[in-house]
MARZA-89044 format. One record per residue: x, y, z of N, C-alpha, C in turn; residue in three letters. Coordinates in pm, whole numbers, plus 32768, in hexadecimal, padded with zeros to 4 digits. Layout:
% residues N
   n.px   n.py   n.pz   ca.px   ca.py   ca.pz   c.px   c.py   c.pz   residu
      X      Y      Z       X       Y       Z      X      Y      Z      Ala
...
END
This chain:
% residues 306
   n.px   n.py   n.pz   ca.px   ca.py   ca.pz   c.px   c.py   c.pz   residu
   1EB9   6E92   4983    1E6D    6EAA    49FD   1E2E   6F34   49F7      Met
   1DB1   6F3A   4A18    1D69    6FB8    4A0E   1D80   700C   4A8C      Arg
   1DA5   7087   4A7B    1DBB    70E3    4AEA   1D45   7142   4AF0      Ile
   1CF6   7139   4B5B    1C7E    718D    4B6A   1CA4   7213   4BA7      Thr
   1C48   7272   4B98    1C5E    72F6    4BD6   1C70   72EA   4C6D      Asn
   1C22   7291   4CAC    1C28    727F    4D3F   1CB0   724C   4D6A      Ala
   1CE7   71E9   4D1D    1D6A    71B1    4D40   1DD7   7219   4D2D      Leu
   1DCC   7263   4CC2    1E30    72CB    4CA8   1E2D   7337   4D14      Gln
   1DB6   7359   4D3E    1DA7    73BD    4DA8   1DE0   7389   4E2B      Thr
   1DC5   7309   4E48    1DF7    72CC    4EC4   1E90   72CD   4EC6      His
   1ECF   72A8   4E57    1F61    72A7    4E50   1F9A   7334   4E5F      Asp
   1F57   7394   4E22    1F86    741F    4E2A   1F81   7452   4EBA      Thr
   1F12   7434   4EFD    1F04    745F    4F88   1F6C   741B   4FE1      Ile
   1F85   7399   4FC8    1FE8    734F    5018   2073   738A   5008      Ala
   2097   73AB   4F8C    211B    73E8    4F73   2124   7471   4FB5      Gln
   20B6   74BA   4FB0    20B4    753F    4FED   20C6   7535   5084      Leu
   2085   74D4   50C1    2090    74C1    5152   211D   7495   5179      Met
   2159   7442   5125    21E2    7415    513F   2243   748A   513B      Thr
   2236   74DD   50D4    228A    7553    50C9   2274   75B4   513D      Asn
   21F7   75BF   5167    21D7    7617    51D8   2217   75E5   5258      Ser
   2210   7560   526E    224C    7527    52E6   22E3   7537   52E6      Ala
   2321   7521   5272    23B2    7531    5267   23DC   75C2   5281      Arg
   238B   7620   5251    23A7    76AD    5269   239A   76CE   52FE      Leu
   2332   7696   533D    231E    76AF    53CC   2394   7679   541E      Ala
   23C6   7603   53F8    2439    75CA    543D   24B2   7625   5430      Glu
   24C9   7656   53B8    253C    76AD    53A0   252E   7730   53EE      Ala
   24B4   7766   53F1    249D    77E2    543A   24B3   77CF   54D1      Gln
   2489   775B   5504    249C    773E    5593   2530   7731   55B6      Glu
   257C   76F2   555F    260B    76E4    5578   264F   776D   557C      Arg
   2625   77C7   5525    265F    784D    5524   2637   789A   55A2      Val
   25BA   788D   55CC    2589    78D9    563F   25C0   78A4   56C3      Ser
   25D0   781F   56CE    2601    77E6    574C   2697   77D1   574E      Thr
   26D2   77C6   56D8    2761    77A9    56D1   2782   7718   56EC      Gly
   271B   76C4   56F6    2730    7637    5716   2709   75DF   56A0      Leu
   275C   7578   568C    2738    7517    5626   2705   7495   5663      Lys
   271D   7483   56E7    26EB    740D    572D   26A3   743D   57AB      Val
   261F   742E   57AC    25D1    7458    5820   25AC   73E1   5876      Lys
   2594   7370   5839    2575    72F5    5882   25CB   7284   584A      Thr
   25D9   721A   5896    262D    71AA    586A   25F8   716F   57E9      Ile
   2573   7172   57D7    2539    7139    575E   2565   7184   56E0      Ser
   258D   7202   56F0    25BD    724D    567C   263C   720F   5641      Asp
   2694   71E0   569B    2712    71A1    5671   2744   7150   56E8      Asp
   2721   70CD   56F1    2745    707C    5765   27DA   707D   5784      Pro
   282D   7075   571D    28BE    7072    5735   28EE   70F6   5771      Thr
   28C6   7165   5733    28ED    71E8    5766   28AF   7200   57F0      Ala
   2832   71D3   5801    27EF    71E5    5882   2839   71A0   58F3      Gly
   286A   7126   58D9    28B5    70DE    593E   2937   7128   595F      Ala
   2977   715E   58F9    29F2    71AA    590F   29D8   7227   5960      Gly
   2968   7269   5946    2945    72E3    598F   292C   72C3   5A22      Ile
   28E3   7255   5A3C    28C7    722D    5AC6   2948   720C   5B10      Met
   29A3   71C7   5ACC    2A23    71A3    5B0A   2A75   7220   5B2A      Glu
   2A79   727E   5ACE    2AC3    72FA    5AE5   2A83   734A   5B56      Ala
   29FE   734F   5B5C    29B9    7398    5BC6   29D7   735C   5C4E      Ser
   29D8   72D6   5C54    29F7    7292    5CD2   2A85   72B1   5CFE      Ser
   2AE2   72AE   5CA1    2B6E    72CC    5CC1   2B7E   735C   5CF0      Ala
   2B33   73B8   5CB5    2B3A    7445    5CDD   2B04   7458   5D6B      Leu
   2A9C   740D   5D8F    2A6A    7415    5E18   2AD2   73E0   5E7A      Arg
   2B19   7376   5E52    2B84    7341    5EA5   2BF2   73A7   5EB8      Gly
   2C16   73ED   5E4E    2C7F    7453    5E56   2C55   74C2   5EB6      Ile
   2BD6   74E6   5EB3    2BA6    754E    5F0E   2BBB   7527   5FA0      Glu
   2BA2   74A5   5FBF    2BB7    7476    6048   2C4B   7470   6069      Gln
   2C9C   7441   600A    2D2D    743C    6022   2D64   74C9   603C      Phe
   2D2F   752A   5FF1    2D60    75B3    6002   2D3C   75E7   608F      Arg
   2CC6   75C6   60BF    2CA0    75ED    6146   2CFF   75AD   61AC      Lys
   2D21   752C   6194    2D7D    74E7    61ED   2E06   7529   61EC      Asn
   2E33   754C   6174    2EB6    758C    6165   2EB8   7613   61AC      Val
   2E4F   7660   619A    2E49    76E4    61DA   2E43   76D7   6272      Gln
   2DF5   7675   62A2    2DEB    7660    6333   2E70   7635   636F      Gly
   2EB3   75D7   632B    2F34    75A9    635D   2F9C   7618   6355      Leu
   2F95   7669   62ED    2FF1    76DA    62E1   2FE1   773B   6355      Gly
   2F64   7753   637C    2F4A    77AD    63ED   2F81   7772   646F      Ala
   2F74   76EF   6480    2FA9    76AE    64F7   3041   76B8   64FD      Gln
   3081   769D   648B    3113    76A4    6487   3146   7731   649F      Leu
   30FF   7793   6469    3125    781F    6481   3119   7841   6515      Asp
   30AD   780D   6553    309A    7826    65E2   3108   77E2   6634      Ala
   312D   7766   660D    3198    7722    6655   321D   776C   6644      Glu
   3237   779C   65CA    32B3    77E5    65B2   32BA   7860   660C      Asp
   324B   78A7   6617    3248    791B    6670   325E   78F6   6701      Gly
   3220   7885   672B    3231    7859    67B5   32C1   7830   67D2      Ala
   32FF   77EA   6774    338A    77C1    6786   33E7   783A   678D      Leu
   33C6   78A0   6740    3415    791B    6746   340E   7959   67D1      Ser
   3397   7958   680B    3386    798E    6892   33D3   793B   68F8      Gln
   33CE   78B7   68E8    3418    7860    6943   34AE   787C   6937      Val
   34DC   7890   68BD    356A    78B1    68A9   3591   7932   68F0      Gly
   3538   7994   68EB    3554    7A13    6930   355C   79FE   69C7      Asp
   3502   79A9   69FC    3503    798D    6A8C   3587   794A   6AB4      Val
   35B1   78E7   6A66    362E    78A0    6A85   36A7   78FD   6A7C      Leu
   36A3   7956   6A1B    3711    79B6    6A0D   371B   7A0F   6A8A      Thr
   36A9   7A3F   6AB8    36A9    7A92    6B31   36D5   7A41   6BAA      Arg
   36A9   79C6   6BB4    36D0    7970    6C24   3767   7958   6C24      Ala
   379E   7945   6BAD    382E    7930    6BA4   3879   79AE   6BD2      Lys
   3848   7A23   6BAD    3886    7A9F    6BD9   3886   7AA9   6C72      Glu
   3817   7A83   6CAE    380D    7A87    6D40   386C   7A22   6D7F      Leu
   3875   79AD   6D43    38CD    7945    6D79   395F   7973   6D75      Ala
   3987   79AE   6D06    3A11    79DC    6CF8   3A2E   7A4C   6D5D      Val
   39D0   7AA7   6D6C    39E7    7B19    6DC6   39E7   7AF2   6E59      Ser
   39A2   7A83   6E7B    3994    7A5D    6F07   39EE   79EA   6F30      Gln
   3A3E   79B8   6ED3    3A97    7949    6EF6   3B20   7977   6F25      Ser
   3B3E   79F8   6F10    3BC2    7A2D    6F33   3BCA   7A62   6FC0      Gly
   3C42   7A92   6FE2    3C5D    7AC2    7069   3C19   7B47   7088      Ala
   3BEF   7B8E   701F    3BAF    7C10    7036   3B1F   7C02   7066      Asn
   3AE6   7B8C   7059    3A5C    7B76    7083   3A58   7B50   7116      Ala
   39E8   7B6B   7157    39D7    7B42    71E2   394A   7B10   71F7      Asp
   3927   7AF4   7271    38A4    7AB8    728D   3831   7B15   7267      Ile
   3847   7B98   7274    37DD    7BF7    7251   37C7   7BFD   71B9      Gln
   3833   7C06   716E    3823    7C0D    70DC   37EA   7B8B   70A5      Thr
   3812   7B1C   70E4    37DF    7A9A    70B6   374C   7A89   70D9      Arg
   3724   7AC0   7146    3696    7ABA    716A   3643   7B0B   7106      Ala
   3677   7B80   70E0    3631    7BD2    707C   362C   7B8A   6FF6      Ala
   369C   7B4A   6FD1    369F    7AFF    6F53   3640   7A88   6F58      Ala
   3637   7A48   6FCC    35DD    79D5    6FDB   354C   79FF   6FC4      Ala
   3528   7A76   6FF6    34A0    7AA8    6FE0   3485   7ABB   6F4C      Ala
   34E9   7AEB   6F01    34D6    7AFC    6E71   34CD   7A76   6E2A      Glu
   3520   7A17   6E56    351C    7991    6E18   3494   7950   6E31      Val
   345D   7967   6EA8    33D8    7930    6EC5   3372   7966   6E62      Lys
   337E   79E6   6E41    3325    7A22    6DDE   333E   79E7   6D53      Glu
   33BB   79CA   6D36    33DC    798C    6CB4   339D   7901   6CAA      Leu
   33A0   78B7   6D19    3362    7832    6D1A   32CC   783E   6D02      Ile
   328E   789F   6D46    31FF    78B6    6D32   31E2   78D9   6CA0      Thr
   3238   792A   6C64    3227    7950    6BD8   322F   78D7   6B7C      Gln
   328E   787D   6B97    329C    7805    6B44   3220   77AD   6B52      Val
   31ED   779F   6BCB    3173    7750    6BE0   30FF   778D   6B92      Val
   30F5   780F   6B93    308C    7852    6B47   309C   7839   6AB1      Gln
   3119   783C   6A81    3132    781D    69F4   3108   778E   69D6      Ile
   3126   7733   6A34    30FF    76A7    6A22   306A   7693   6A1D      Gly
   301F   76F0   6A57    2F8D    76E8    6A57   2F4E   7740   69EB      Asn
   2F9C   7765   6988    2F68    77B7    6919   2EF2   7771   68D6      Thr
   2E8B   77BE   68BA    2E17    7787    6873   2E11   77C0   67E6      Lys
   2DEB   776B   678A    2DD2    7795    6700   2D44   776B   66E0      Leu
   2CEC   77CC   66D8    2C5E    77A9    66CB   2C2D   7773   6750      Gly
   2BF0   76FD   674D    2BBA    76C0    67C6   2C17   7656   6801      Asp
   2C89   763F   67C3    2CE2    75D3    67EE   2D66   7609   6823      Ala
   2DA1   75BE   687F    2E26    75E1    68B0   2E8D   75B8   6848      Phe
   2EE0   7617   6820    2F40    7600    67B4   2F9D   758C   67D2      Leu
   2FC9   7581   6850    3029    7519    6874   2FE7   74A9   68C6      Phe
   2F65   7499   68B8    2F1D    7435    6906   2F2B   73A7   68D3      Gly
   2F6B   7395   685F    2F79    730F    6827   2EF2   72D6   67FF      Gly
   2EE6   7254   680C    2E69    7211    67E8   2E14   71F4   6863      Thr
   2E38   722A   68D6    2DE9    7216    694F   2D5C   724C   693D      Asn
   2CFC   7200   6969    2C70    7227    6957   2C41   7289   69C3      Ser
   2C8E   7296   6A2D    2C64    72EF    6A9A   2C64   7380   6A6E      Thr
   2C0B   73CD   6AAB    2C07    745D    6A8F   2C5E   74AC   6AEF      Asn
   2CA3   7465   6B49    2CF9    74AA    6BAA   2D76   74DC   6B65      Ala
   2DAC   754E   6B93    2E2B    757E    6B5B   2E97   7514   6B6E      Pro
   2EF4   7508   6B0F    2F5B    74A0    6B1A   2FC0   74B9   6B8B      Pro
   2FCD   7537   6BB8    302E    7556    6C20   2FEC   75A2   6C93      Phe
   301E   758A   6D0C    2FE6    75C9    6D83   3059   75F3   6DDD      Asp
   3066   7672   6DF4    30D3    76A7    6E44   30D0   7671   6ED2      Ile
   305B   7642   6F00    304F    7611    6F8A   3087   7584   6F9B      Ala
   309F   753E   6F2E    30C9    74B2    6F39   3162   74A5   6F42      Gln
   31A1   74FD   6F8F    3233    74FB    6F95   326A   7483   6FDF      Val
   3215   7440   702E    3246    73CC    7079   322F   7349   702F      Ser
   31F2   7351   6FBA    31D2    72D8    6F6F   3244   72B6   6F10      Gln
   323A   723E   6ED8    329B    7212    6E73   324E   71E9   6DF7      Thr
   3267   7223   6D7F    32C9    728E    6D69   3294   7315   6D9B      Pro
   32EE   736C   6DBA    32CB    73EE    6DF3   3271   743E   6D97      Thr
   320E   747E   6DD1    31B3    74DC    6D8E   314B   749B   6D33      Tyr
   3150   7417   6D23    30EA    73D8    6CCF   3069   73D0   6D1F      Val
   2FFB   73F8   6CE0    2F7D    7400    6D27   2F47   7377   6D4A      Ala
   2EFB   7371   6DB6    2EB3    72F8    6DDB   2E1F   7316   6DCD      Ile
   2DE1   72E9   6D60    2D52    7304    6D4C   2D00   72C8   6DBE      Pro
   2C8C   7301   6DD4    2C35    72D3    6E40   2C18   723E   6E33      Ala
   2C1F   71F5   6EA5    2BFE    7168    6EA6   2C74   710D   6E87      Gly
   2CE8   7144   6E69    2D5C    70F2    6E4A   2DC0   70F8   6EBD      Gln
   2E07   708A   6ED0    2E66    7081    6F3E   2EF4   709F   6F13      Met
   2F0C   70A1   6E90    2F95    70B7    6E5F   2F93   7121   6DF2      Ala
   3006   7164   6DE0    300C    71CB    6D78   2FF1   7192   6CEE      Pro
   2FAD   71DD   6C9D    2F91    71B3    6C13   2FE5   7207   6BB6      Gln
   304A   71C9   6B7C    30A1    7211    6B1F   3053   723D   6AA4      Leu
   3068   72B7   6A76    3029    72E3    69F8   3073   72A3   6983      Pro
   3046   722C   695D    308C    71DD    68F8   303F   71D6   6874      Leu
   3087   71BD   680A    3049    719E    6788   3037   7217   6730      Gly
   3039   71FD   66AF    3026    7267    664C   2FBD   7238   65E8      Ser
   2F57   7288   65D5    2EEB    7262    6579   2F19   7276   64E8      Arg
   2F18   7208   649D    2F40    7210    6411   2ED2   7250   63BE      Ser
   2EFA   7297   6357    2E9D    72DE    6301   2EB3   72B1   6270      Val
   2E47   7292   622A    2E51    7269    619E   2E5A   72E6   6146      Glu
   2ECA   72F2   60FF    2EDE    736A    60AD   2ED4   734B   6018      Ile
   2EC6   72CD   5FF4    2EAD    72A5    5F6A   2E77   7217   5F6D      Ser
   2E52   71E4   5EF9    2E17    7160    5EF4   2E76   70F3   5F25      Ala
   2EF7   710B   5F20    2F57    70A4    5F44   2FBE   70D4   5FA9      Ala
   2FA0   7141   5FF1    3004    7179    604B   2FC3   71B0   60C9      Gln
   2FF9   718A   613B    2FD0    71C2    61BB   304A   71FF   61FF      Thr
   3032   725F   6255    309D    72A0    629F   3077   72AB   6331      Met
   30D8   7297   638B    30B9    72AB    6419   30A4   733E   6436      Pro
   3055   7358   649C    303C    73E2    64C2   30AD   7418   6517      Gly
   308D   7471   6573    30F5    74AE    65C7   312D   7447   6628      Val
   31A3   7464   665E    31DE    740D    66C3   318A   7414   6743      His
   3186   73A6   678B    3136    73A7    6806   3182   73EB   6878      Asp
   313C   7405   68E4    3178    744B    6955   31EB   73FF   6994      Gly
   31E4   737C   6994    3251    732D    69CC   32D2   7344   697D      Asn
   32C7   7345   68F8    333D    7358    68A3   3377   73E4   68B2      Ala
   3321   7448   68C2    334F    74D3    68C2   3382   7500   694A      Val
   333D   74D8   69B4    335D    7511    6A37   339C   74AF   6A9A      Phe
   3385   742E   6A84    33BB    73CA    6AE1   343A   738A   6AAA      Val
   3430   734E   6A35    34A3    7307    69FC   3517   7365   69DB      Gln
   34FA   73E1   69BB    3566    7442    699E   35AF   746E   6A1C      Thr
   3572   7454   6A8E    35AE    7482    6B0B   3594   7513   6B2C      Gly
   3536   7551   6AE6    3519    75DF    6AFD   34EE   75F6   6B8D      Val
   3488   75AC   6BBA    3454    75C2    6C41   34B7   7596   6CAC      Leu
   34F6   7524   6C96    3553    74F3    6CFD   35CF   754C   6D0B      Thr
   35FF   7584   6C9B    3674    75DC    6CA4   3652   765E   6CEC      Ser
   35DA   7692   6CD2    35AF    770B    6D19   359C   76EE   6DAD      Leu
   3563   7678   6DCB    3550    7654    6E57   35D6   7642   6E9E      Gln
   3638   7606   6E58    36BD    75F4    6E94   36FE   767B   6EB2      Ala
   36ED   76DB   6E58    3723    7761    6E71   36DD   77A0   6EE8      Leu
   365A   7793   6EEF    360E    77CB    6F5F   363B   778F   6FE4      Tyr
   364D   770C   6FE4    3678    76C9    705F   3703   76F8   7089      Asp
   375D   7707   7026    37E4    7736    7046   37E5   77C3   707E      Gly
   378D   7816   7047    3786    78A1    7076   374B   78A9   7102      Leu
   36E1   785C   711B    36A0    7863    719F   36F5   7824   720C      Thr
   374B   77C7   71E7    37A5    7789    724B   382B   77D0   7252      Thr
   383A   783A   71FF    38B6    7888    71FD   392F   782F   71E0      Asn
   3920   77D9   717B    398A    7779    7159   39C9   779C   70D2      Ser
   3A3F   77D7   70D2    3A83    77F7    7054   3A9C   777C   6FFE      Pro
   3ABA   770C   703F    3AD4    7690    6FF4   3A58   7664   6FA8      Thr
   39E5   7666   6FEB    3967    763E    6FAA   3941   769F   6F3B      Ala
   395D   771F   6F52    393D    7784    6EEC   3992   776D   6E70      Ile
   3A14   7751   6E85    3A6D    7737    6E14   3A43   76B9   6DC9      Gln
   3A19   7652   6E13    39EB    75D6    6DD3   396E   75EF   6D7E      Ala
   391A   764A   6DAD    389F    7667    6D62   38BC   76AA   6CDC      Ser
   3930   76ED   6CD2    3953    772E    6C54   395D   76C8   6BE3      Glu
   399C   7657   6C01    39A9    75ED    6B9B   391F   75B8   6B75      Thr
   38CA   75A6   6BD9    3842    7575    6BBE   37F4   75D8   6B67      Asn
   3806   7657   6B82    37C2    76BE    6B33   37F5   76BF   6AA3      Leu
   3879   76AE   6A93    38B1    76A7    6A0B   3879   7630   69BE      Asp
   3870   75BE   6A02    383A    7545    69C1   37A7   755A   699C      Asn
   375C   759B   69F5    36CF    75B5    69D9   36C0   7610   6960      Ala
   3715   7679   695A    370F    76D4    68E8   372F   768C   6865      Met
   3792   7632   686B    37B4    75E5    67F3   373F   758D   67C7      Gly
   36FB   754F   6827    3688    74F9    6806   3615   754A   67CD      Ser
   35FF   75C0   6804    3593    7616    67D1   35B3   7642   6743      Val
   362F   7664   6729    3656    768D    66A2   3644   761B   663E      Gln
   365C   75A1   666B    3645    752D    6613   35B2   7522   65EF      Ala
   355C   753E   6651    34CB    753C    6636   34A6   75AC   65D5      Leu
   34E4   761F   65E6    34CA    7690    658B   34EC   7667   64FC      Val
   355D   7623   64EB    3583    75F5    6466   3520   7592   642E      Gly
   34EE   7537   6483    348D    74D4    6457   340A   7516   642E      Asp
   33E0   757A   647C    3366    75C4    645A   3377   760B   63D4      Val
   33ED   7646   63BE    3407    7689    633F   3400   7629   62CA      Gly
   3437   75B0   62DD    3433    754B    6272   33A3   7522   6255      Ala
   3356   7512   62BE    32C8    74EE    62AA   327D   755F   6263      Arg
   32A0   75DA   6288    325D    764C    6249   327C   764F   61B4      Arg
   32F8   762F   6191    331D    762A    6103   32CE   75BE   60BA      Asn
   32BC   754D   60FC    326D    74E1    60C0   31DD   750C   60AA      Gln
   31A8   7555   610C    311F    7587    6101   3112   75E7   608C      Ile
   3174   7641   607E    3170    76A1    600F   3178   7657   5F89      Asp
   31CD   75F1   5F82    31DA    75A3    5F07   3159   7559   5EE9      Ala
   311A   7523   5F52    309C    74DC    5F3E   302F   753B   5F0D      Ala
   302C   75B4   5F43    2FCB    7617    5F16   2FDF   763B   5E85      Gly
   305F   764B   5E5C    307C    766B    5DD0   3052   75F8   5D74      Ala
   3068   757D   5DA1    3040    7508    5D51   2FA9   7502   5D42      Ser
   2F62   7524   5DAC    2ED0    7526    5DA6   2EA0   758F   5D42      Leu
   2EE3   7601   5D3E    2EBF    766A    5CDE   2ECF   763A   5C4F      Asp
   2F3F   75F6   5C36    2F59    75C2    5BAE   2EF1   7559   5B88      Val
   2ED6   74FF   5BE6    2E74    7495    5BCB   2DE9   74CF   5BB6      Leu
   2DC6   7533   5C05    2D43    7572    5BF8   2D34   75B3   5B6E      Glu
   2D9B   75F9   5B43    2D98    7639    5ABF   2D87   75D1   5A51      Thr
   2DCE   7561   5A5D    2DC4    74F6    59FA   2D38   74BA   59F7      Ser
   2D00   749F   5A6C    2C7B    7462    5A74   2C0F   74C2   5A40      Leu
   2C1D   7541   5A60    2BBD    75A3    5A2E   2BC3   75AA   5996      Lys
   2C3D   75A1   595F    2C4C    75A2    58CE   2C0B   7528   588E      Gly
   2C20   74B4   58CD    2BE3    7438    589A   2B4B   7442   589E      Thr
   2B17   7470   5910    2A86    747E    591E   2A4E   74E1   58B9      Lys
   2A97   754E   58A5    2A6B    75B3    5845   2A68   757B   57B7      Ser
   2AD0   7531   5794    2AD6    74F7    570D   2A66   7494   56F4      Asn
   2A40   744D   575F    29D8    73E7    5750   294C   7424   5751      Leu
   2938   748E   579D    28B0    74C1    57B1   2891   7543   5768      Ser
   28F7   7593   574A    28DD    7616    5711   28FA   7618   567A      Glu
   28B1   766C   5636    28BF    7674    55A5   292D   76D6   557F      Val
   2961   76C2   5508    29B7    7727    54CA   2958   7791   5493      Asp
   2954   7806   54D1    28ED    7869    54B1   28EF   7891   541D      Met
   2965   78A2   53E4    296D    78C7    5357   2931   785A   52FF      Glu
   2952   77DF   5320    291B    776E    52D3   2885   7762   52E8      Gln
   2858   7778   5364    27C9    776C    5382   2779   77D6   5338      Ala
   27AC   784F   5331    2765    78BB    52EA   2760   789E   5255      Ile
   27D0   786C   521F    27D3    7849    5191   276C   77DD   5172      Thr
   2765   7779   51CB    2705    770D    51B8   2676   7741   51C2      Glu
   265C   779C   5221    25D5    77D3    5231   25AA   7821   51B5      Met
   2606   7871   517E    25E7    78BE    5107   25C8   7861   5092      Val
   2618   77F6   5087    2601    7797    501A   2579   7755   5027      Ala
   2556   772E   50A0    24D5    76EC    50B5   2461   774F   50A4      Arg
   247A   77CA   50C9    2413    782F    50B4   23F9   7845   5020      Gln
   2464   7846   4FD2    2458    7854    4F40   240D   77DE   4F05      Thr
   2431   7765   4F37    23EE    76EC    4F06   235A   76EE   4F2A      Ala
   233C   771D   4FA2    22B1    7722    4FCD   2262   7786   4F79      Tyr
   229D   77F9   4F5F    2259    785E    4F0C   2242   7829   4E7E      Gln
   22A4   77E1   4E49    2294    77A6    4DC4   2225   773F   4DC4      Ala
   2220   76F0   4E2F    21B7    768B    4E3A   212E   76CD   4E45      Ala
   2128   773D   4E8C    20AA    7786    4E99   207B   77B7   4E11      Met
   20D5   77ED   4DC4    20B0    781F    4D40   2083   77AD   4CE6      Met
   20CD   773E   4CEA    20A5    76CB    4C97   201F   7695   4CC2      Ala
   200A   7692   4D45    1F8B    765D    4D78   1F16   76B4   4D4E      Ser
   1F2A   7737   4D51    1EBB    7790    4D2C   1E96   777E   4C9A      Ser
   1EFC   7761   4C48    1EDE    774B    4BBA   1E96   76C7   4BA4      Lys
   1EC9   7660   4BE7    1E8C    75DB    4BD4   1DFE   75D9   4C09      Val
   1DED   7610   4C83    1D6A    7609    4CC3   1D08   766C   4C85      Met
   1D3C   76CD   4C37    1CE2    772F    4BF8   1CB3   7704   4B6E      Gly
   1CE6   7692   4B3D    1CBD    7663    4AB7   1C30   762C   4ABA      Met
   1BEB   7641   4A4B    1B64    760B    4A3A   1B65   75AB   49C4      Ser
   1AF1   756C   49A7    1AE6    7510    4934   1B00   7559   48B3      Leu
   1ADC   75D5   48AE    1AF2    7623    4834   1B88   762F   4816      Val
   1BDA   763D   4883    1C69    7646    4870   1CA4   75C7   4834      Asp
   1C68   7557   4856    1C9A    74D7    4821   1C70   74C3   4790      Tyr
   1BFF   7501   4765    1BC8    74EE    46DF   1C08   754D   467B      Leu
   1C56   75AE   46A6    1C93    760E    464A   1CFA   75CC   45F2      Arg
END
């Protein structure tokens, strides 16, 4: 088969362009640090990168959920601590006013303090975190869950939102997704913290005993206060357990994030030492091709006749 000058020149130029393109690819990998820029570069690796990226976005949302729930639990823990302090003070008043040394005047003064303690507990029950009431449960109303004016209602102190004929208990706990396969309940609702524990009713019983100057009623309230304190402490323990779960979930998210980032990096990023070695090799090949091309394309008929 006869090889013409034109065909030889065409092949030389094609090889030169191929070497140039390969060098450009190697240079781009070194400059960007990426070996896969589009899915077409490597469909299998591209699919893996997309999957890892999606999982990382999910982790970012889970972490926000974990941080938000952690803040709520910390706020509840602080509120429960305050409630415990109130009950402790109420118990001190009950003990001091149930004996023979107390009289109607001292009990009246103690009743005024207990009334303030009740107001303080109601305020704690209406604690807000951001734009929401911490102990409002899943109720959609924007009204505070507790109202000091509703002392004649059942249950005591539970607010009656506008337009309703009966008290609306602050019930329910909003669950939060902390991983792809795990949800956790949020803070305890107001009913669980202030009603079911007997916090409000025990304080009210003490107040009633003091205002009626009844040593028997005051002594009976001591037991109710002890039971309320025990119930609050049980909630404190539950909050602590949930906080530990949140911390563990956050640590798991950190581990998973590190793993996914490593997978994504392995699929998309180049080994820089290897990439530089490859670029140098291709640069050498390109320079060699350039030299060969200049010799081939510089030949004349006289060169062939020698």
